[in-house]
N, C-alpha and C positions, 0 to 999 in steps of 0.2 A: 473156490471151485476152479479146477483147471480143466481146460478143454484141449484135447489133443488135436493136432493138425488134421488127422484122419477124420475126426468127428465134427470138424468145423463146418462143412457144408450142411450137415444135418442140423447143427445148432442154428445156423442162419435161417434155414427153412422153418424150423420150429418157431423162431422168434418172429418171422414175418407172418406166419399163420396166427400167432397170438395177437399181433398188432392188428391184422385184418379183422379178426373176430371181435376185438375190443372196439373197433370203429364201425361195426355193422349196425344197421338200423333194426329197430323193432317196430311193432305196430304203433306204439305210443311215443317213440323217440327216433329222431332222424340221425343217421350216421353222419360222419364228418363231411363227406362229399355232398350229401343231401342238404346239410345245414348251410353250406357255402352256396349251393345252387339256390336254396330258398331265400337266402339273404340277397343274392343278385336279383332274383325275381321281384322281391319286395321293393328293392331300390328302383328297379325299372318301372314298376307299376306306379310308385309314388312320383317318379319323374314325369311319367306320362300325364298323371293327374295335374301336377303342378304346371306343366307346359300347356294345359288346356285353359284358355282364358276364362271360361265359364266355371271351371272347377277349382282353380288354383287357390281360391280363398275359402273353400269349403272345409269342414271339419271331418275329413275322411281318414279313417285309420286303416292300415293295410298290414296284414300278417300272412305269412305263407308257411305251410307245412306239407312237405312232400309234394310240392307243385300245386297244391290247392290253396288258392288265394281267398282269404276271408276279409271282406270289407265291411266296416262299421262306421257309425258316425251320423252326422246330421247334414242334410242337404235341403235345398229350397224347392225342388220339384222332382216329379217322376222322370222327367227328361234328364235331369242331372244324374239320377241313379242309373238310368239306361246308358248314358254316356260313360260313366265311370266303369261300369261293368264291361262295356264294349272295349274300352281302352285296356282294361286288365286282360281280357281274353286275347288281345292282339300281341301281348308280350310273349316272346319265345320261352317255352318251358312251362307255361301255365297249363295245368291239366284241367282245372275247373275253377269256377268262381262261386263262392258262397256270399250272398248279399244279405247283410244285416243292417244296411243303411236305413235311416228313418227320415221322414219329412219333418221339417221344423214346424 
């Protein structure tokens, strides 16, 4: 396939549009940028939990999808649940927190 110099800008625009559409998010799947943002949020929430002396040894799992943090696992008290949720909500980029943590 040969591309003439005159059609080159059109080709570049078409290629960029195809790339953007390929990386766009859907309701069930995050786009590339959202996936990276979610990974950063997850890492920051895990770090906040680990840096808390009361929570660092807890079995708390953290997953993020489109800014919504889902926390699961087992903790010792309702106070631990409340603290973990509070720490997650303080992380920049968190839209909401779903709490699925259970008491041991």
